[in-house]
C-alpha positions, 0 to 999 in steps of 0.5 A: 067103360065110357059111353059113345054116341055116333050121330048122323049115321046111315045103316047099310042099304038105308041111305035115306035115313039118318040115325044115332047109335048109342054104345054103352058098357060094350053093347049097342043100347039104342039106334034112334032117328038122328036128333030124337035122343037116345032115350036111355040112361048111360053109365057116363055122359057119352062122347059124341062123334058126328060120323057125317052121314057115313055108313055104320055096319057090324064089325067084320070078322075073318073066320080063318086066320093063322094070326102069328104067321100072318104077322110074320109074313107081313115082314117077309119077301113076297114071291107070290107074283112068280110065274116060274121057279126061275122068276122066283129065284130072280125075286130072291136075287133082286132082294139080296141086291137091294138089301143086306142078307139077314145076319147071324146065320138067319135065313131069308124067308119068302112066301106065296109061291105056287108052283103047280103050274110052273113050266120048271121045277123048284130046285135048291140049285136055282136058289143056290145060284142067286143066294150062295151061302145065304140060307133061303127058305120060301113058303108056298102060298098054301103053307103046305110046302117049302122050297129051300136052298142048300144052305136053307136045308142045312138051317132046317136041319136037313142034310140031304134032299133031292130037290129042295122042295119039301111037301107036306110031311117033309115040311111040317117037322122042319117048319118050326125053325121058320114059323116060330119066333121068340114070344116077345117078338111074335106078340109085338108083330101080332099087335101090329097086325091087329092094328092093320086089320082094324084099319080094314074094319076087322073086329075079330078073327078065328085064330088057327095058329098051329101052336098051344093057343091056350098058353099063347093067348092067355099070355097076351091077355095077361099083357093087356091084349086089346087089339080085336076079338079072338077065338083061339082054336085048339089042335089035337096035340093040345086038346087035353089041356083045353078039356082039362081046363073045362073050357068050352067053345065061347068061354073067356080065356081070361083078362081084366074083369068084364073083358071077353075079347079072347075066347076058346075056339073050336078043335081044328083038324087037317083032313087032307092037303091042298090043291097046289101041292097035289094033296087035296084028297079027291074021288078022281085022279088029278089030270096029268099027275103020275105017282102013288098019290094021284088022288091026293092024300088023306091025313087022318082016317075016318075011324080016327077022326070020328072019336076025336071029334066026339071027344071034343064035342063031349067037352063042349067044343065045336069042330073045324075040319080042313077039307079041300078035295071032294072026297075029303069033304064027303068024309068030313061030313061023314065024321060030323054025322057019326060023331054028332059034333057041330061046327064047320068044314074049313075051305069046302073047296071042291064038292059033289053036288049031293054033299052040298045038300048034306052040309045043309041037312047036317047044319055044318057051316061052310067056312070059305075063302073066296080069294083062293078061287082067284088064286087057284082058278088056273091051276084048278082048270089044269088039275081038275079040268073035268070038275072045276065047275064044282070048285068054290060053289058059294052060290050053290051052298047059299041056295041050299041054306048052308051057313056061310062064313068068309075068311082069308086063311091069312097068310094064304090070302091077305087078312082083309075082309073086303078082298074076300067080299070082292072075290065072292061077289064078282069072282074077278081080279086083276081085270079078268073075266069072272070065273064061274060067275054062276057061283057068285053071291051078292054083296048083302050075302057076302057081308052077312057072311062076314059079320059073325051072324049079326044083322046088318041094320044093327041089333040093340043089345048086340056087341058094340063092335062096329065099322064106319065106312065112307060109302055104303057097300050096298050102294057101290055097285048101284053107282057103278051100274052093277045093281043086280050084283047086289041081288044075286042076278047075272050082273051088268056093267064091268065086274072088274070095276066093281071088284076094285071098288069093293077091295078099296072100301074106305074104313073111317073107323073101327070100334071093338067093345065100344072102344075105337081101335081105328079112327080116321074121322 
């Protein structure tokens, strides 16, 4: 592995100082004032790249993805803008008017609809009217439900269904017909998605694809995977294989000698559903919802979750527990305490204030997806009108000392950390006023939650995983008159402009293990 010297670089928040950054053997080996020389031996004569005063930060991580699903969604019909079932059906009609339908009986697949606040109900008949015998299957934005035409239901192997809207346990058994493709196709799509992620400064992801990820990622590594770092999560149905292999969280899954790009990730368990499908498990009932599950759905009882987590913990695995409703979060924390496991709660979307302190006391990481707050702000106010001030409480979590990591849950939100950072900092999108601005965190805090625990000013000895930015993100707000947004203050100026500026952050280069994965210098 050849050495690389980045010259004339700036560190985040330190624009008055120019440095040279030496990378060798996959590590940061020196950070010295520009022109003074690196002062250390290197394995080979280094390549030198003048970054022209750009800012160099640790490479960005997305702490929650479903990478194959994201790769597939990038090729599918986006219906996330739909404001009603009729609107979604019109988007399907427009797509079929513009292009030929899929061949060989394959379905037209769309993604991103959120129906909880629509004025009309999704129904197979609406899709039948625009698609006829073309199978149509639309995936909800949170992946917990799907909406199919009559032909789409037949494609899924469902002979009869009263509405065509498949929720939770109705959808999950049928989902493999839509969410899986041939290995060669999936691998090519994932490689392309990794290249796109590198263009946004991403050096690593945690992959919670619902699959045998040990087999999948060993196959990709054997084929020469070099796109980015991956921590491959494991689900309960595949836990035995990981434990039998003696793999602990952080162990390398294989590859060329010296390559550590793909490692074993945590056990993933889904404890409840989601807000938009009315299945996030809550202490209080949803507003205006009738039926047997007015408090949501618990997918796994605590007396089952605790021994499962204890088994993973004994085998050296961390645990990542999906919990969205406040009761699901409380039960997840109970399970961490009872099992002794370490790890994260994924989403931590609605929390009782006492449970914020429990996160801190137990050392459990809150792995959050700030863009979901922008997606869900309206439905949250409608369904949780008496508690939406407790939704996505990022500032409270940080103030309590809870470890934070940011992610996307791609394909639920785009695999782009700058989208997450912008949402966390401004709580604003599409020009709207900030939603619960008291729960903002500042830019530095959002970046620190996006770089896998690395110091923003670059640590000698750390991995040579870097992003080269055209502008210092810690200066973006200052330039736009938003100085206190960077220090946890109430904010001045136009938050929408700051949100747009952060989302549009230009990435000039990305380096993984000392090798360029994206270079636009």
